[in-house]
MARKETOR-970608 format. One line per 4 residues: number of its first residue (from 0); their letters; for each residue x, y, z of N, C-alpha, C, CB. Coordinates in steps of 0.02 Angstrom, whole numbers, plus 50000, padded with zeros to 5 digits. Glycine has a CB too. Layout:
REM MARKETOR-970608
NUM> A> X,Y,Z,X,Y,Z,X,Y,Z,X,Y,Z | ... .
This chain:
REM MARKETOR-970608
0> XXXX> 50411,51197,50198,50376,51137,50173,50424,51091,50141,50321,51154,50124 | 50421,51023,50153,50460,50975,50124,50449,50975,50049,50446,50909,50154 | 50507,50954,50006,50496,50956,49936,50501,50886,49917,50545,51001,49899 | 50441,50852,49902,50442,50787,49884,50407,50779,49816,50412,50746,49937 .
4> XXXX> 50430,50728,49778,50397,50704,49717,50365,50636,49733,50448,50697,49657 | 50309,50625,49707,50272,50558,49724,50250,50527,49661,50208,50567,49772 | 50262,50465,49653,50238,50421,49596,50196,50362,49625,50301,50392,49554 | 50145,50345,49588,50113,50281,49602,50128,50232,49548,50038,50288,49609 .
8> XXXX> 50154,50177,49563,50182,50127,49517,50143,50062,49516,50254,50112,49535 | 50110,50046,49456,50073,49982,49457,50132,49924,49440,50008,49984,49398 | 50124,49873,49483,50173,49821,49472,50140,49750,49453,50216,49814,49536 | 50073,49748,49458,50031,49691,49440,49959,49715,49438,50041,49631,49489 .
12> XXXX> 49917,49664,49418,49845,49682,49417,49806,49619,49416,49827,49727,49355 | 49739,49632,49434,49682,49577,49423,49638,49606,49373,49638,49557,49491 | 49629,49568,49313,49589,49596,49264,49514,49587,49279,49607,49566,49198 | 49504,49536,49316,49428,49513,49329,49418,49515,49404,49410,49434,49299 .
16> XXXX> 49424,49568,49443,49410,49569,49513,49335,49574,49529,49446,49626,49543 | 49308,49533,49565,49239,49537,49579,49225,49605,49609,49217,49481,49624 | 49174,49642,49581,49157,49708,49607,49138,49712,49680,49103,49735,49568 | 49106,49656,49702,49090,49653,49772,49147,49647,49821,49046,49599,49782 .
20> XXXX> 49203,49626,49799,49258,49627,49839,49293,49695,49849,49302,49581,49814 | 49278,49740,49807,49300,49809,49811,49257,49851,49846,49310,49837,49748 | 49190,49854,49833,49139,49889,49867,49088,49838,49897,49105,49940,49818 | 49079,49837,49959,49032,49792,49994,48964,49807,49966,49034,49802,50072 .
24> XXXX> 48932,49759,49946,48861,49767,49922,48853,49768,49846,48833,49831,49950 | 48910,49772,49813,48909,49768,49739,48906,49695,49716,48973,49802,49709 | 48862,49656,49746,48857,49586,49723,48819,49577,49650,48817,49546,49780 | 48846,49527,49616,48817,49513,49554,48817,49577,49505,48747,49488,49567 .
28> XXXX> 48871,49614,49514,48877,49669,49470,48941,49668,49431,48871,49730,49507 | 48963,49602,49414,49017,49595,49370,49088,49600,49399,49009,49641,49319 | 49136,49614,49357,49201,49619,49380,49232,49688,49360,49242,49563,49353 | 49285,49710,49390,49319,49766,49372,49395,49753,49367,49304,49820,49420 .
32> XXXX> 49437,49797,49336,49508,49796,49338,49535,49820,49402,49535,49834,49284 | 49577,49788,49438,49609,49808,49503,49682,49811,49497,49592,49761,49559 | 49713,49872,49490,49782,49873,49491,49815,49854,49554,49802,49935,49472 | 49879,49834,49560,49914,49818,49618,49971,49866,49615,49934,49742,49623 .
36> XXXX> 49979,49910,49663,50027,49969,49660,50063,49978,49728,49988,50037,49641 | 50125,50008,49721,50153,50042,49781,50177,50111,49754,50215,49997,49816 | 50199,50149,49806,50218,50220,49792,50287,50236,49811,50173,50267,49826 | 50319,50286,49776,50385,50311,49788,50375,50383,49803,50434,50300,49729 .
40> XXXX> 50415,50397,49859,50413,50466,49881,50487,50491,49878,50381,50473,49955 | 50507,50538,49839,50577,50558,49834,50588,50631,49851,50602,50544,49766 | 50638,50644,49898,50652,50712,49909,50682,50716,49979,50588,50755,49901 | 50707,50777,49997,50738,50789,50064,50794,50740,50077,50686,50783,50122 .
44> XXXX> 50828,50722,50025,50883,50673,50029,50861,50598,50041,50928,50695,50086 | 50805,50585,50028,50781,50517,50039,50741,50490,49974,50735,50516,50105 | 50742,50423,49970,50695,50389,49926,50659,50334,49969,50733,50358,49863 | 50590,50349,49977,50549,50311,50022,50496,50280,49980,50521,50353,50079 .
48> XXXX> 50470,50220,50005,50416,50187,49973,50358,50176,50023,50440,50121,49942 | 50296,50175,50000,50241,50153,50035,50225,50083,50008,50183,50202,50030 | 50240,50027,50047,50231,49960,50031,50279,49937,49978,50163,49948,50009 | 50288,49870,49968,50339,49842,49922,50311,49791,49876,50394,49811,49960 .
52> XXXX> 50245,49780,49875,50218,49731,49831,50236,49659,49855,50244,49743,49758 | 50241,49610,49807,50261,49544,49825,50307,49515,49772,50200,49500,49836 | 50341,49461,49791,50384,49428,49745,50347,49370,49718,50450,49408,49776 | 50350,49358,49655,50311,49307,49621,50341,49239,49627,50304,49325,49549 .
56> XXXX> 50346,49214,49685,50377,49144,49697,50347,49117,49762,50461,49146,49702 | 50355,49055,49767,50333,49019,49824,50262,49032,49848,50378,49033,49878 | 50250,49045,49915,50179,49056,49942,50150,49122,49906,50180,49066,50028 | 50191,49169,49895,50162,49229,49862,50132,49211,49795,50216,49284,49851 .
60> XXXX> 50173,49169,49754,50148,49151,49693,50081,49117,49699,50195,49110,49658 | 50077,49071,49747,50010,49033,49759,49953,49080,49770,50015,48986,49821 | 49965,49129,49817,49912,49175,49828,49894,49219,49772,49927,49214,49884 | 49941,49244,49737,49930,49283,49678,49895,49245,49624,49993,49308,49652 .
64> XXXX> 49913,49181,49611,49876,49141,49558,49808,49131,49575,49907,49074,49544 | 49790,49113,49639,49722,49103,49653,49682,49167,49662,49716,49062,49711 | 49713,49219,49664,49685,49285,49669,49669,49314,49594,49736,49333,49709 | 49701,49283,49548,49692,49306,49478,49738,49359,49461,49624,49328,49466 .
68> XXXX> 49798,49366,49496,49840,49416,49474,49878,49399,49413,49882,49433,49525 | 49897,49455,49374,49938,49447,49314,49983,49506,49305,49894,49437,49253 | 50024,49502,49252,50061,49559,49233,50115,49578,49283,50016,49614,49224 | 50136,49528,49330,50183,49554,49382,50249,49565,49351,50190,49504,49442 .
72> XXXX> 50277,49621,49376,50343,49641,49355,50391,49654,49420,50336,49708,49310 | 50455,49633,49421,50496,49647,49478,50510,49723,49493,50559,49611,49468 | 50526,49741,49554,50536,49806,49573,50597,49839,49531,50548,49808,49649 | 50648,49805,49513,50695,49838,49472,50672,49860,49410,50747,49801,49461 .
76> XXXX> 50629,49824,49376,50594,49850,49311,50552,49908,49326,50549,49796,49277 | 50504,49898,49380,50459,49946,49390,50490,50015,49415,50410,49919,49436 | 50535,50013,49462,50570,50073,49484,50610,50107,49429,50615,50055,49542 | 50640,50062,49386,50683,50088,49329,50643,50138,49284,50709,50027,49285 .
80> XXXX> 50583,50132,49284,50542,50177,49235,50547,50246,49260,50463,50157,49229 | 50560,50257,49322,50573,50327,49346,50646,50340,49368,50527,50343,49406 | 50688,50300,49342,50761,50311,49352,50786,50292,49419,50777,50381,49342 | 50756,50246,49453,50778,50226,49514,50790,50148,49516,50728,50249,49565 .
84> XXXX> 50824,50126,49571,50843,50058,49581,50819,50042,49653,50923,50047,49571 | 50803,49970,49666,50782,49957,49733,50835,49978,49784,50767,49884,49741 | 50902,49977,49764,50955,49992,49815,50950,50067,49835,51028,49975,49786 | 50914,50105,49789,50910,50180,49811,50864,50193,49865,50887,50224,49754 .
88> XXXX> 50822,50145,49881,50764,50155,49930,50795,50152,50000,50705,50097,49922 | 50787,50202,50039,50816,50201,50111,50760,50194,50164,50857,50268,50127 | 50699,50199,50144,50643,50198,50193,50584,50169,50165,50625,50263,50217 | 50552,50119,50199,50488,50090,50178,50435,50097,50234,50497,50015,50159 .
92> XXXX> 50376,50120,50218,50320,50124,50260,50271,50064,50241,50287,50194,50253 | 50261,50016,50281,50216,49957,50267,50145,49975,50299,50248,49885,50299 | 50096,49984,50254,50032,49992,50280,50002,49940,50319,49992,50004,50233 | 50016,49876,50293,49991,49815,50327,50025,49758,50295,49912,49807,50323 .
96> XXXX> 50019,49698,50325,50061,49644,50311,50035,49595,50259,50074,49610,50372 | 49977,49612,50225,49957,49568,50169,50007,49560,50116,49897,49592,50140 | 50002,49502,50086,50061,49481,50040,50072,49529,49989,50051,49412,50006 | 50024,49566,49963,50034,49608,49903,50061,49682,49928,49961,49614,49861 .
100> XXXX> 50066,49691,49990,50101,49754,50018,50161,49741,50052,50060,49790,50064 | 50175,49681,50081,50237,49668,50118,50274,49609,50095,50224,49661,50188 | 50264,49587,50031,50292,49520,50011,50352,49526,49973,50245,49482,49971 | 50391,49577,49973,50448,49584,49934,50510,49621,49978,50426,49625,49868 .
104> XXXX> 50507,49613,50040,50558,49644,50084,50630,49635,50063,50550,49618,50152 | 50652,49576,50042,50722,49567,50022,50745,49608,49962,50732,49498,50007 | 50699,49635,49922,50713,49668,49861,50742,49739,49874,50649,49671,49817 | 50741,49761,49937,50760,49825,49958,50813,49822,50014,50700,49863,49980 .
108> XXXX> 50875,49804,49996,50921,49784,50049,50947,49847,50088,50982,49742,50018 | 50937,49905,50068,50965,49964,50107,50912,50004,50143,51003,50013,50059 | 50854,49976,50144,50798,50014,50172,50784,49998,50250,50734,49996,50128 | 50760,50047,50286,50738,50037,50351,50659,50035,50343,50765,50093,50401 .
112> XXXX> 50634,49986,50376,50560,49974,50370,50522,49995,50433,50546,49900,50355 | 50462,50026,50423,50416,50050,50475,50351,50011,50473,50403,50124,50466 | 50328,49976,50525,50262,49945,50529,50242,49956,50597,50260,49870,50511 | 50173,49954,50607,50145,49953,50675,50161,49886,50713,50067,49964,50670 .
116> XXXX> 50184,49899,50771,50198,49837,50814,50134,49790,50822,50222,49860,50887 | 50074,49821,50829,50017,49780,50829,50004,49731,50768,49962,49824,50835 | 50026,49761,50712,50014,49716,50657,50063,49653,50656,50021,49756,50591 | 50123,49667,50674,50167,49608,50680,50141,49562,50729,50235,49627,50698 .
120> XXXX> 50123,49586,50791,50109,49541,50847,50042,49502,50830,50105,49582,50917 | 49993,49534,50802,49932,49500,50788,49936,49450,50735,49883,49546,50772 | 49983,49461,50681,49990,49412,50634,50029,49351,50655,50017,49440,50579 | 50076,49362,50702,50107,49306,50738,50054,49261,50775,50157,49334,50789 .
124> XXXX> 50004,49295,50802,49950,49264,50844,49909,49226,50790,49902,49322,50887 | 49893,49255,50739,49850,49223,50685,49880,49160,50661,49841,49270,50625 | 49948,49161,50645,49978,49100,50619,49987,49049,50674,50044,49115,50587 | 49975,49065,50738,49980,49015,50792,49913,48977,50798,49999,49051,50861 .
128> XXXX> 49861,48998,50760,49794,48967,50766,49794,48902,50734,49740,49010,50737 | 49752,48860,50749,49738,48792,50716,49721,48804,50638,49673,48753,50754 | 49734,48754,50603,49724,48760,50531,49655,48776,50508,49745,48699,50500 | 49602,48756,50553,49536,48778,50534,49523,48849,50528,49491,48754,50579 .
132> XXXX> 49569,48891,50554,49566,48958,50547,49604,48984,50485,49590,48987,50606 | 49617,48949,50437,49652,48963,50376,49636,49020,50345,49646,48915,50332 | 49568,49038,50342,49545,49099,50307,49577,49162,50335,49468,49106,50312 | 49586,49159,50400,49618,49221,50432,49689,49228,50408,49618,49217,50513 .
136> XXXX> 49725,49175,50402,49798,49172,50387,49810,49185,50312,49829,49101,50407 | 49759,49173,50271,49777,49168,50196,49809,49231,50167,49712,49153,50155 | 49794,49293,50184,49828,49344,50147,49901,49361,50168,49788,49402,50151 | 49927,49326,50218,49997,49342,50248,50036,49279,50234,49995,49360,50331 .
140> XXXX> 50104,49287,50214,50151,49235,50205,50193,49235,50271,50195,49246,50138 | 50193,49178,50310,50233,49182,50370,50311,49196,50361,50224,49118,50407 | 50333,49182,50300,50401,49199,50284,50409,49274,50285,50421,49170,50217 | 50362,49317,50268,50371,49384,50272,50376,49413,50348,50317,49416,50234 .
144> XXXX> 50343,49376,50394,50353,49390,50467,50427,49372,50487,50302,49348,50512 | 50451,49320,50455,50515,49303,50471,50569,49357,50444,50527,49234,50443 | 50548,49384,50383,50590,49437,50359,50589,49502,50406,50566,49454,50289 | 50532,49514,50439,50537,49570,50487,50582,49560,50545,50472,49585,50512 .
148> XXXX> 50587,49495,50564,50633,49472,50617,50706,49484,50595,50622,49394,50633 | 50718,49467,50533,50787,49475,50507,50805,49553,50501,50794,49438,50435 | 50758,49595,50488,50766,49665,50484,50783,49686,50556,50701,49701,50454 | 50742,49665,50604,50756,49686,50671,50824,49671,50694,50709,49658,50715 .
152> XXXX> 50847,49610,50680,50915,49587,50695,50974,49633,50666,50923,49516,50667 | 50957,49668,50605,51002,49712,50576,50990,49784,50597,51000,49704,50503 | 50949,49799,50640,50933,49865,50660,50896,49908,50607,50995,49899,50680 | 50857,49871,50561,50824,49905,50508,50746,49899,50512,50849,49878,50442 .
156> XXXX> 50720,49887,50575,50649,49885,50586,50631,49932,50640,50626,49816,50603 | 50577,49971,50623,50545,50014,50672,50480,49993,50689,50542,50081,50650 | 50463,49971,50747,50395,49949,50765,50362,50011,50802,50396,49880,50813 | 50312,50033,50764,50277,50094,50788,50223,50074,50834,50248,50136,50730 .
160> XXXX> 50214,50114,50886,50160,50109,50938,50114,50164,50927,50187,50111,51009 | 50071,50166,50876,50026,50220,50863,50059,50275,50818,50003,50249,50931 | 50045,50336,50835,50067,50393,50789,50144,50400,50798,50029,50464,50808 | 50171,50413,50729,50240,50426,50720,50243,50490,50682,50275,50368,50684 .
164> XXXX> 50261,50544,50715,50270,50608,50678,50338,50616,50649,50256,50665,50723 | 50342,50639,50589,50405,50650,50553,50450,50586,50560,50443,50716,50581 | 50421,50534,50531,50460,50471,50522,50513,50491,50468,50411,50407,50498 | 50503,50532,50422,50545,50574,50380,50513,50645,50383,50549,50546,50303 .
168> XXXX> 50558,50696,50367,50527,50764,50367,50462,50768,50336,50570,50812,50335 | 50409,50790,50372,50341,50800,50339,50302,50736,50323,50348,50837,50274 | 50330,50680,50344,50293,50611,50331,50276,50581,50397,50339,50558,50288 | 50208,50572,50405,50184,50554,50469,50144,50483,50465,50138,50612,50496 .
172> XXXX> 50149,50442,50511,50115,50378,50512,50063,50377,50564,50164,50321,50524 | 49999,50354,50550,49947,50354,50590,49910,50290,50589,49908,50406,50576 | 49896,50263,50649,49863,50198,50653,49789,50200,50633,49868,50173,50723 | 49770,50140,50610,49695,50128,50594,49686,50059,50614,49673,50140,50515 .
176> XXXX> 49691,50044,50685,49687,49975,50707,49622,49939,50697,49704,49972,50775 | 49620,49873,50691,49565,49834,50683,49518,49851,50628,49533,49834,50739 | 49547,49873,50575,49506,49891,50514,49513,49839,50461,49528,49961,50485 | 49539,49851,50404,49554,49801,50354,49602,49749,50380,49582,49832,50292 .
180> XXXX> 49648,49766,50425,49692,49722,50459,49702,49745,50527,49755,49715,50425 | 49737,49697,50568,49741,49714,50641,49774,49777,50659,49776,49662,50677 | 49831,49793,50620,49872,49847,50644,49885,49894,50584,49939,49819,50676 | 49834,49909,50546,49845,49950,50489,49875,50018,50507,49782,49960,50452 .
184> XXXX> 49906,50048,50462,49925,50121,50466,49918,50153,50399,49997,50131,50491 | 49911,50221,50401,49911,50256,50343,49963,50314,50346,49843,50278,50328 | 49984,50335,50288,50041,50384,50281,50017,50451,50256,50095,50357,50231 | 50033,50506,50290,50018,50575,50271,50085,50595,50249,49987,50622,50331 .
188> XXXX> 50088,50634,50196,50148,50663,50163,50136,50740,50150,50163,50625,50093 | 50169,50781,50178,50173,50852,50168,50213,50869,50109,50201,50886,50227 | 50187,50906,50058,50223,50925,50000,50204,51003,49990,50203,50876,49936 | 50245,51030,49946,50235,51101,49921,50166,51107,49891,50291,51121,49867 .
192> XXXX> 50134,51053,49862,50071,51049,49827,50011,51033,49874,50076,50995,49773 | 50029,51026,49937,49976,51002,49986,49992,50937,50020,49910,50994,49952 | 49940,50916,50055,49948,50855,50094,49915,50791,50060,49916,50868,50165 | 49951,50736,50058,49927,50676,50026,49924,50624,50075,49970,50657,49968 .
196> XXXX> 49875,50579,50063,49866,50522,50113,49864,50452,50074,49795,50533,50157 | 49911,50411,50093,49915,50343,50072,49874,50301,50114,49982,50319,50072 | 49814,50276,50099,49764,50251,50139,49768,50177,50157,49704,50264,50109 | 49819,50143,50125,49824,50067,50132,49760,50041,50100,49832,50041,50211 .
200> XXXX> 49736,49985,50128,49681,49951,50097,49613,49968,50137,49697,49873,50094 | 49613,50017,50179,49551,50036,50210,49504,50070,50156,49566,50085,50270 | 49529,50088,50102,49495,50111,50042,49524,50078,49984,49500,50184,50033 | 49485,50042,49945,49506,50015,49883,49499,50059,49820,49470,49955,49873 .
204> XXXX> 49437,50099,49821,49411,50131,49769,49383,50204,49789,49359,50088,49740 | 49384,50250,49740,49354,50314,49755,49273,50299,49766,49369,50370,49693 | 49252,50244,49749,49179,50224,49757,49168,50216,49837,49161,50150,49714 | 49215,50201,49871,49210,50190,49942,49197,50260,49979,49278,50154,49969 .
208> XXXX> 49212,50312,49947,49205,50379,49978,49164,50426,49940,49269,50410,49990 | 49103,50400,49920,49057,50439,49891,49020,50483,49945,49011,50395,49852 | 48959,50510,49928,48919,50547,49974,48900,50505,50033,48858,50572,49939 | 48886,50442,50025,48882,50397,50077,48936,50346,50069,48814,50366,50080 .
212> XXXX> 48971,50337,50125,49031,50291,50123,49006,50218,50113,49075,50297,50192 | 49041,50186,50072,49033,50113,50055,49091,50075,50072,49017,50102,49983 | 49090,50028,50120,49151,49993,50148,49182,49948,50094,49132,49948,50212 | 49241,49936,50102,49275,49886,50056,49242,49816,50068,49357,49883,50069 .
216> XXXX> 49251,49779,50014,49219,49713,50014,49260,49657,50057,49211,49689,49938 | 49322,49662,50062,49361,49618,50097,49392,49649,50157,49410,49592,50055 | 49370,49624,50216,49398,49656,50280,49402,49603,50332,49354,49717,50306 | 49460,49602,50364,49477,49551,50411,49453,49568,50482,49552,49540,50410 .
220> XXXX> 49437,49632,50497,49422,49652,50560,49349,49686,50563,49477,49699,50582 | 49350,49750,50568,49285,49784,50584,49272,49832,50527,49287,49822,50655 | 49210,49819,50492,49196,49867,50438,49173,49937,50461,49142,49839,50394 | 49143,49937,50520,49120,50000,50543,49185,50045,50555,49074,49990,50608 .
224> XXXX> 49241,50015,50589,49300,50049,50603,49336,50070,50537,49344,50004,50646 | 49325,50026,50486,49358,50043,50419,49323,50104,50394,49353,49984,50365 | 49258,50114,50397,49227,50171,50372,49240,50233,50408,49159,50162,50369 | 49249,50222,50477,49274,50278,50520,49338,50305,50502,49280,50259,50589 .
228> XXXX> 49387,50258,50489,49453,50278,50467,49454,50313,50402,49496,50221,50463 | 49410,50293,50353,49413,50331,50292,49383,50403,50307,49372,50294,50234 | 49336,50413,50352,49312,50482,50365,49369,50519,50398,49246,50484,50412 | 49408,50484,50445,49462,50519,50477,49514,50546,50429,49494,50476,50525 .
232> XXXX> 49532,50497,50386,49587,50516,50333,49561,50571,50287,49610,50451,50287 | 49501,50568,50264,49472,50617,50218,49469,50689,50254,49399,50593,50196 | 49449,50689,50317,49454,50752,50346,49519,50783,50358,49422,50750,50401 | 49570,50739,50366,49642,50767,50375,49668,50793,50307,49695,50709,50404 .
236> XXXX> 49637,50780,50250,49657,50808,50191,49609,50860,50163,49669,50757,50145 | 49568,50886,50211,49521,50940,50193,49459,50919,50152,49557,50991,50155 | 49441,50853,50152,49383,50833,50118,49394,50820,50046,49332,50881,50126 | 49451,50820,50020,49467,50816,49949,49485,50746,49932,49524,50864,49931 .
240> XXXX> 49442,50709,49907,49453,50634,49894,49510,50622,49843,49385,50600,49864 | 49527,50673,49808,49589,50660,49759,49654,50670,49797,49588,50712,49694 | 49653,50685,49860,49711,50684,49901,49718,50616,49930,49708,50737,49955 | 49677,50569,49921,49685,50505,49946,49709,50457,49891,49620,50483,49977 .
244> XXXX> 49761,50422,49908,49794,50377,49856,49782,50311,49874,49868,50387,49847 | 49737,50276,49835,49722,50205,49846,49771,50166,49801,49646,50188,49830 | 49779,50103,49816,49829,50062,49781,49795,50007,49735,49877,50028,49833 | 49726,50006,49732,49690,49961,49692,49630,49991,49654,49668,49907,49733 .
248> XXXX> 49641,50054,49630,49592,50099,49599,49618,50115,49526,49583,50167,49644 | 49582,50091,49478,49601,50104,49403,49589,50177,49389,49557,50057,49350 | 49542,50213,49426,49532,50278,49409,49590,50326,49427,49471,50298,49439 | 49642,50307,49462,49695,50348,49481,49735,50369,49412,49742,50309,49535 .
252> XXXX> 49729,50326,49367,49767,50340,49303,49733,50399,49265,49769,50275,49257 | 49668,50410,49275,49637,50473,49245,49635,50532,49297,49561,50458,49219 | 49644,50518,49356,49650,50571,49405,49716,50612,49407,49639,50540,49469 | 49767,50575,49394,49832,50608,49394,49865,50599,49325,49878,50579,49451 .
256> XXXX> 49918,50638,49306,49955,50630,49245,49984,50563,49247,50009,50683,49236 | 49969,50523,49197,49994,50453,49194,50015,50428,49125,49940,50408,49220 | 50055,50375,49127,50079,50343,49065,50088,50272,49074,50143,50372,49041 | 50098,50233,49023,50110,50163,49026,50181,50145,49003,50059,50127,48985 .
260> XXXX> 50211,50094,49029,50272,50069,49008,50259,50016,48953,50312,50042,49068 | 50313,49993,48925,50301,49943,48872,50268,49876,48892,50365,49927,48842 | 50271,49866,48961,50236,49808,48988,50159,49818,48997,50267,49790,49055 | 50136,49878,48985,50066,49895,48990,50045,49916,49059,50026,49838,48968 .
264> XXXX> 50091,49925,49107,50079,49942,49173,50083,50018,49177,50128,49907,49220 | 50043,50050,49226,50042,50118,49227,50091,50148,49279,49974,50139,49237 | 50102,50216,49270,50144,50257,49315,50097,50320,49324,50223,50275,49283 | 50083,50337,49384,50049,50401,49395,50095,50455,49429,49986,50389,49438 .
268> XXXX> 50104,50515,49403,50146,50564,49429,50100,50606,49474,50181,50605,49373 | 50093,50585,49540,50048,50620,49583,50065,50689,49593,50045,50588,49645 | 50132,50701,49611,50159,50771,49611,50233,50766,49602,50142,50810,49677 | 50258,50810,49556,50330,50814,49541,50358,50882,49559,50343,50798,49468 .
272> XXXX> 50412,50889,49593,50450,50949,49610,50478,50976,49543,50509,50932,49664 | 50491,51041,49546,50521,51068,49489,50592,51040,49482,50521,51144,49493 | 50612,51027,49418,50674,50994,49402,50666,50914,49396,50725,51011,49458 | 50608,50890,49419,50599,50816,49414,50571,50800,49342,50549,50788,49472 .
276> XXX> 50602,50756,49309,50584,50745,49238,50514,50716,49234,50635,50697,49203 | 50476,50740,49191,50409,50714,49178,50408,50675,49114,50359,50770,49175 | 50365,50625,49108,50363,50586,49054,50326,50621,48992,50331,50524,49075 .
């Protein structure tokens, strides 16, 4: 069994996220705090990440500001809290291309990136549409698509066509097409403490996976497929919702051993191998 340590790192947040954007149907029910996170997986001679957040500049800054994001900190500061640098990261798994998941590619110069080929191709299609389709385009910065092309030219991009087994030892990529985004994928990680699933944004909150599934409030493709993907992922981890790692759920800080940095942002120690320093 692979020996991996996993952290969930908050790099920004929205303090007043409309509840209905997190759980479909929660209209007129106020706001909640929505963290913005990425994950680090360390072990087997690798430092990997699931998603990379965004750089607070240019079009990313515009999207972040109109979305109400605050408390943004750069990866060098965020990863430094667990003793790592962006240069240490050798592998990145992109769940989908939205700005807050794929908007900081240049910060990780030594990494090889994995994304579903369908995600790249469909976003190129979306950006070719006339401006009246601007709502479709809004969550993605076209410059990030250019960054993927740059990576391809350097031999650092892997375009997945569906399932990728053992992208790294015990780490598997599975497609969830036409759900939250065109070519979403989720990441399964085998560890000595069991199987963990990074769900991307097909699930925002543990509220999405109650006794009756409640879909996410913001979906660019098919809500029914999004619900079905949640069910598929949950079954893969034995029905234990705490094996699902969402990136916009404040409850994760009480689900896992967690602490705050001086900037007020959280770090969750999802699972740490023996010898890994705990806070």
